[in-house]
C-alpha angles and dihedrals in degrees: 000000000000116000117203124199121213101228095201092053090049091054090050090049090053091049093048090050090051092051093048089050092051092048090052091050092048091049092051091050091048091050091048095047092046091052092048092049092050090048091050091048092050090048091052090049090053091047090051089052091048091051093054106127116256118246113259113245116247119180091207091064092065101029112111113248091234138024119264102227090239111121097218095042095048092045088056094047094048093047091051088051089055099047092043092053091047092051092049094047091045093054092047095049095055112115110193125206136188137211118246115201129198119187129214104191094174088061093034093235142101136212119226121198131185119224136171127240091280093050096254115147119253134196115252093217095052091043091053092050091048092049091052089053092049091050094048095046091049093048091052091051090053092049094046091047089063088071089070090073092063093043091051091056091049092048089048090054090051090055093050091055094046114044091183088060092054094062095066105021110036092086095063092057089078090061099064097065090047091053089051090051089051090055094047093046114028099029092041089053091055091047095050092046090050093049090054089052091049093048088051091052091047091052094047094048091052091048100042119132129226113287095040120136134196089265100041126037118199111215132176114254112255121240109271094011113150114211122221104254089220092054103054125119143141113275092239090055095054117101104235097185116213145278096241114144090012112165132199114267121221101198088184089072091073092052092052093063109099123236112244120215116224112238115190 
């Protein structure tokens, strides 16, 4: 028997096979790309949830509305109230300042002024005394906050011995350690930053050149110092303020403030 093959039909078969193969490849690619896109979208969704800002701690949110009647528990609650209020008042009372420098390259010197956040001139002597007070107040808050740890332990013991007390007052025990952490971190950060500023003032006052005032300290330019081109002027043209209300500075006050170790 002789079998004959229609060449034209064979070519069509080959073409159809090629088209089907391409369609399968495209389908696989589309499925893969869709799966990848969905995975990326899910990942982004998870990341957005992870990046959700944490709720800011507020002691008043977990503080019981009324005292318990238990001596140890109430001592803990009232002391947390005190330290919490002191931390908040301390943070709100801080008045930051910055140094404004004008260079006089022709005379190889610079004039440093101290201004508040609105740009108003301040006296170096008054700023130093204020800084010492800020540092001392913050240090005392940190030291006093450490007592919360002992009071937390006593309040915890009171709860163990009184199950009814635990129902309404166990939640607030988590707040004390957080208040301690705020003192050791946020207050300590302000204290350290203020100490740096006070140390800078101390150094500048000891290195000031003739013609300085309590609002403008003239200092020699340091080797390799590059002046800001927008802050250059002749020394005679620079407003040096005055020394009105200048007070004596006791630099030893800064050294008397104890260093506080951070305990997390």
